[in-house]
C-alpha positions in Angstrom: 144.7 94.8 27.3 147.0 97.8 26.8 148.7 97.6 30.2 148.5 93.8 30.8 151.5 91.9 32.1 151.6 88.3 33.4 153.5 89.3 36.6 151.8 92.5 37.7 149.4 91.0 40.2 146.1 92.1 38.6 143.5 90.7 36.2 142.9 92.9 33.2 139.2 92.9 32.2 137.8 94.3 29.0 134.0 94.5 28.8 132.4 95.7 25.6 129.1 96.0 23.9 130.0 96.8 20.3 128.2 96.7 16.9 129.8 94.5 14.3 131.2 97.5 12.6 132.7 98.9 15.8 134.2 95.4 16.6 136.0 95.4 13.2 137.4 98.9 13.9 138.5 98.1 17.4 140.1 94.8 16.3 142.4 96.8 13.9 143.5 99.0 16.8 143.8 96.5 19.6 147.2 95.1 18.7 148.7 98.6 19.2 146.6 99.1 22.4 144.9 102.1 20.9 141.3 100.7 21.0 140.9 102.3 24.4 139.6 104.8 25.3 136.3 103.9 23.6 132.8 104.9 24.9 131.6 101.3 24.7 134.6 99.5 26.1 135.4 99.5 29.8 138.8 98.5 31.1 139.4 97.4 34.7 142.5 96.1 36.6 141.4 94.0 39.5 142.9 91.5 42.1 139.8 89.4 41.9 136.6 89.2 39.8 133.1 87.7 40.2 130.4 87.9 37.5 127.0 86.3 36.8 125.4 86.1 33.4 121.7 85.9 32.5 122.4 83.2 29.9 125.3 80.9 29.0 128.2 83.1 27.9 131.3 82.2 25.9 134.5 82.5 28.0 137.7 83.2 26.1 141.1 82.8 27.7 144.0 84.4 25.9 141.9 84.7 22.8 140.8 81.0 22.8 137.3 79.6 23.3 137.4 77.9 26.7 133.8 77.2 27.9 130.2 78.5 28.1 129.6 79.7 31.6 126.8 81.3 33.8 129.1 82.3 36.7 132.7 83.3 36.9 134.9 83.7 39.9 138.6 84.5 39.4 141.3 85.4 42.0 144.9 86.0 41.1 147.6 84.3 43.3 150.9 86.0 42.4 153.6 83.4 41.9 151.2 80.4 42.0 152.0 79.5 38.4 155.2 79.6 36.4 154.8 80.9 32.9 157.3 79.9 30.3 157.1 82.0 27.2 
């Protein structure tokens, strides 16, 4: 996400419904953060998030496949983890 930072206290959420061609074009721009604004990509910054899906949906965390889920509940506790980069 363009303004994401591990210590800013918010969850950066990108939601998109793109065609394969649009995904390729957005992927080329995302490393520079210029894939947003896009009419089919929404970007939100939230302290907490709850979502439900109609079918099992792939969850990626930091670009890595994590699990298939039907429900997601995330709350950010600032300072709960220490990140060493």
